[in-house]
FIMI-75293 format. One record per residue (C-alpha): residue in one letter; x, y, z. Coordinates in steps of 0.1 Angstrom, whole numbers, padded with zeros to 4 digits, always signed. Layout:
! residues N
AXYZ...
! end
This chain:
! residues 200
S+0000+0000+0000R+0010+0036-0004E+0010+0040+0034K+0035+0011+0037V+0058+0026+0011L+0059+0059+0030K+0066+0041+0063Q+0096+0023+0047A+0109+0056+0033S+0116+0068+0068S+0146+0046+0071A+0161+0049+0036W+0170+0073+0008T+0143+0073-0018V+0153+0080-0054L+0125+0085-0080G+0130+0089-0117D+0106+0100-0145E+0109+0114-0181M+0095+0142-0201G+0093+0139-0239T+0103+0111-0262P+0139+0099-0268G+0150+0109-0303G+0120+0132-0309N+0116+0169-0307M+0079+0173-0310H+0076+0182-0273G+0111+0194-0269R+0142+0174-0260F+0139+0143-0240L+0145+0151-0203Y+0150+0127-0174S+0147+0138-0138W+0156+0122-0105V+0143+0134-0072V+0165+0123-0042I+0147+0123-0008P+0167+0117+0024P+0154+0094+0052K+0127+0109+0075T+0117+0136+0051E+0080+0144+0057L+0071+0150+0020A+0034+0151+0013P+0020+0122-0008L+0006+0132-0041P-0030+0124-0052I-0038+0092-0070G-0039+0099-0107F-0014+0128-0104H+0000+0138-0138C+0014+0171-0150A+0010+0170-0188G-0015+0197-0196N-0022+0203-0159P-0003+0233-0146Q-0022+0232-0113M-0007+0198-0105T+0028+0210-0114E+0024+0240-0091L+0011+0218-0063A+0042+0195-0064I+0068+0223-0069K+0054+0242-0039E+0057+0211-0018L+0093+0205-0030V+0103+0241-0022K+0094+0234+0015H+0122+0207+0016P+0156+0221+0008E+0171+0188+0019I+0157+0172-0013E+0180+0172-0043I+0170+0172-0080F+0190+0160-0110C+0180+0166-0146F+0196+0150-0177E+0187+0163-0211E+0192+0144-0244H+0217+0159-0268G+0220+0141-0301D+0198+0110-0306S+0196+0083-0279K+0170+0063-0299R+0184+0029-0309E+0184+0015-0345K+0149+0006-0356K+0158-0030-0363S+0170-0036-0328Q+0147-0012-0309L+0123-0022-0281R+0100+0005-0269G+0113+0019-0237M+0150+0008-0242P+0163+0044-0244H+0147+0049-0210L+0167+0020-0197D+0199+0036-0210Y+0191+0067-0191W+0183+0048-0159E+0216+0029-0162Y+0239+0057-0170T+0226+0084-0147S+0215+0065-0115P+0252+0059-0105L+0258+0097-0106V+0229+0101-0082I+0241+0074-0059E+0276+0090-0058R+0259+0122-0046I+0242+0103-0017C+0277+0089-0008K+0290+0124-0006K+0262+0135+0017S+0264+0105+0040K+0289+0098+0068D+0276+0065+0079E+0258+0034+0065Q+0227+0042+0044K+0199+0023+0027V+0188+0034-0008K+0156+0026-0027I+0154+0035-0064F+0121+0036-0083V+0114+0044-0120E+0081+0046-0138E+0073+0020-0165A+0080+0029-0201G+0071+0009-0232N+0081-0027-0228L+0099-0019-0195K+0072-0032-0172P+0070-0034-0134N+0090-0062-0117G+0106-0071-0150I+0136-0048-0148R+0165-0050-0124F+0194-0026-0131R+0212-0030-0098H+0240-0048-0117V+0250-0014-0132V+0256+0001-0098D+0273-0031-0086R+0297-0030-0116L+0305+0007-0109R+0310-0001-0073T+0336-0028-0082Q+0354-0003-0104L+0354+0026-0080E+0357+0011-0045P+0395+0013-0044S+0392+0051-0049R+0358+0056-0033P+0356+0035-0001E+0324+0054+0009W+0304+0032-0016E+0308+0004+0009R+0285+0023+0032L+0255+0021+0009E+0230-0008+0007I+0209-0006-0024E+0177-0023-0011E+0156-0019-0042M+0159-0007-0078L+0124-0012-0092C+0102-0003-0122L+0067+0007-0110K+0033+0014-0124K+0019+0049-0122D+0005+0057-0087E+0023+0028-0070H+0046+0052-0052P+0029+0083-0036W+0059+0105-0044H+0065+0094-0080G+0047+0125-0094Y+0075+0148-0081P+0100+0140-0109D+0072+0144-0134A+0065+0178-0120I+0102+0188-0123G+0102+0179-0160A+0069+0198-0166F+0082+0229-0147L+0115+0230-0167R+0097+0225-0200D+0065+0246-0196R+0077+0274-0172L+0113+0279-0182G+0113+0267-0218F+0141+0241-0213G+0143+0217-0243F+0131+0243-0268H+0160+0267-0269Q+0196+0265-0283K+0208+0286-0254Y+0192+0286-0220P+0189+0317-0198G+0208+0320-0166
! end
């Protein structure tokens, strides 16, 4: 249940990922992948069932206002440059999403290492995409491989226990709308993904 998920979050870092746009397509701007990183014991409000930001600026505003209350939460956004879509012959729907999950999640985990001084548990959740369905994807091996490569120079990785790295259906996690809101805010309010040069 959603209540059980929130209770478990009190003892672990929660990392939630979601996308905005389509890999390899520019109809709705460049593909953007967002991670929201929530420390243990963060009292972040659960979002309503059915929460979605596309075409719904009120929902985006609701989530952004709640995130602003929690400066301890960190946000990471990765924008597509070039074309991450695979060759049509070998392409499975959703596979570019898997690439983003695999290549960017270790960067997020490295940040958790930098912020933590003792042993920490981490739960990572992404939303289903195409053929990447709930309970069918495990990408922990990516982090394990990176851990093997980096432990000699980054002993702090030994402090982390990756408890879960799961693909979920919409609404399975009461916080999963927050990365959706980040993508919508950057795209709709700030114009990210539509300009050659960004302001700021």
